N, C-alpha and C positions, 0 to 999 in steps of 0.2 A: 496347526496354527497356535501361537502362543496366547496365554490367558489375556495379557494386556492388549494384544492386537484385536482379539475377539471383543473384549470390553469396549475398546474405543470405536470399533466398527458399529457396535450397538448404540453407543452414545451418538455417533454421527448420524445414525438413522433417526434418532429422536431430535437431533439438531442441537449442537452445543450452545448456540446463541439463544435458541428458544428456552432451553433449560436455564441458562444464565438469567435471561429476562424474567422468566416465571419465578425463579427463586429469589431474585432481587426484590420483586414485588410481594412475594409471599413465601417465606422460608418453610412454612409447613408443607408446601408442595414437594419438599425433598423426600418426604415419606413415600409419596406416589412414585416419584422418579426412581428412588432406590429400589422399591418393590418391583416396578416394571422392568428395570434394567437387570435386577437379579433373576427375575422370572425368565427373561429372554436369555440370559447367560445359562440358566439351567437347561434350556432347550438346546443349547449348542455345545455345552461343556459338561462332561461327567463330573459332578461335584461331590463324589463320595470320599475323596482324598482331602484330608485336613489341610495339606500344604496348598492345594489348588484353591480351596475355599479361602484360605488365609491370603494368598496372593491377590485373589479377586477382591476381597473385602478391603485390603490395603489400597489397591489401585483405585477402586471406586471411592473410597473415603478421601484419598488425595484429590481426586477430581472434584468431588463435592465441596471440600474445603476451599479449593481454588475458586470455583464458580460462585460460591457464597461469600467469598472474600472474608473468611473467618481466619483470624491469626493463628498460625501454627508453626512449629518447628518439626521437621520430619527427619527420621533416621539419623540420630546422632549417637556417637559412641563416647561413653564416659567410663573410665576405669574398666575397660574391656566388656562393658555391658552396653548392648544396643537398645536404645529407647526408640520405639517406633514413631509415636506422635506425641508432641507436647503442646498443650493449649494453655496460654497463648505463646509462651516461649520458654527457653531453658533458664534464662535469668530469673523469671518469675517463679519457676519451679524451685529454684535454689533459694531465693529470698523469701517467698511467700507461698509455700506449698498449698495452703488453703485456697489460694486464688488461681490454682493451676491444675490442669488435668494431665494425667499420663495415661495414654491409650496404648495397650499392647495387643498385638494381633497374633493369635495362636496359629502357627504354621507347621506344627509337628504333632504326630499322634502318639509318640512315646512318652515316657516319664520325664523327658526333658522340659516339658511345659511347666511343671511345678517348680523346677529348679530356676528356669528363666523368670517366671513370675516372682519367685522369692528374691531373685537378684534385683529386680526393679523396685521392690518395696523400700529399699534403702534410699531411693531417690524421691519417693512419694509416701511420706508417713501418714497422710490422710487417706485412710482406706476407702472412703466414699469418693475420692478423687482419682482412684486407680480403676480404670475401666478395661475389661478384657473382652476382646472380640473373638468368638469362636463359632464353629459350625454347630456344635451341640453344647448344651449347658454343661458347665463344669462345677464341681463341688469346691468352691472357693469363697473366701470371705470378702469378695469385691463385687462390684457391679459387673454383670456378665451380659454382653450383647450377643445374641445368638441369631444365626441365619435360619436354622431349622426351628421354626416356630411351633411345629407340631410335636416336637420331641419333648417328652415329659420325664426323663430319667433323673439325673442329679440336679439339685437346685443350688444356685449360688445364693449369697446373701440377698441379692436382688437380680432377677432375670428380666432382661428387656429385649425387645426385638431390634435387630440391627437397623431396620428401616427408620427407627426413631432417633438415631444417633446424632444427626445434624441438628435437629430441633433441640435435642438435649444439650448439645454443645453451645448452641446459640443462647439458650436459656441460662446455662451456667455462666457464660460471659456477661450476660445482663445482670445476673444476681451478684456477681463479684465486681461489678462496676467497670468492666473492660468493654469499651465500645468497639474495639477492634478496628477493622478496616472496611466495615460495611458501607457500601455505596447505595444510594437510593435514587431512582429516576423520577 
């Protein structure tokens, strides 16, 4: 079974509408849902391969951005470089990089990661606004969201837990004055 299919079957078990409703009323619950969904995925998928973890993180992040109605642009190619996720959008990244996040998800275990990360720095000159998602921490000068919270090897400039990423995006949008598309019941 494909990673995306497994992920969405787990999301269906939790209930898409329940997740949406809970996160609309309290976005901090995203930590709980991300952790529970990732834990359940670990029970069903072998997560030792960086590419599988990367695909899972990307799919879960896309789902969470959608249910939280946070503005984003996903998977765009500029000058032969693929940008995974831009918050809030590509236009803001180009005109006001300080008000934009660029999130790259590591999906390879070879040396290509450093090259790909280096490629995206030309689009986001604000190092604190370039976030890298990976299974294990990387030795990089950017904020690094990791799935493996037990792992203590290399340290990035700032290591964070992947389960916190939606709350951090929400806070970033609030700090930069972007109200986004949030709906409240």
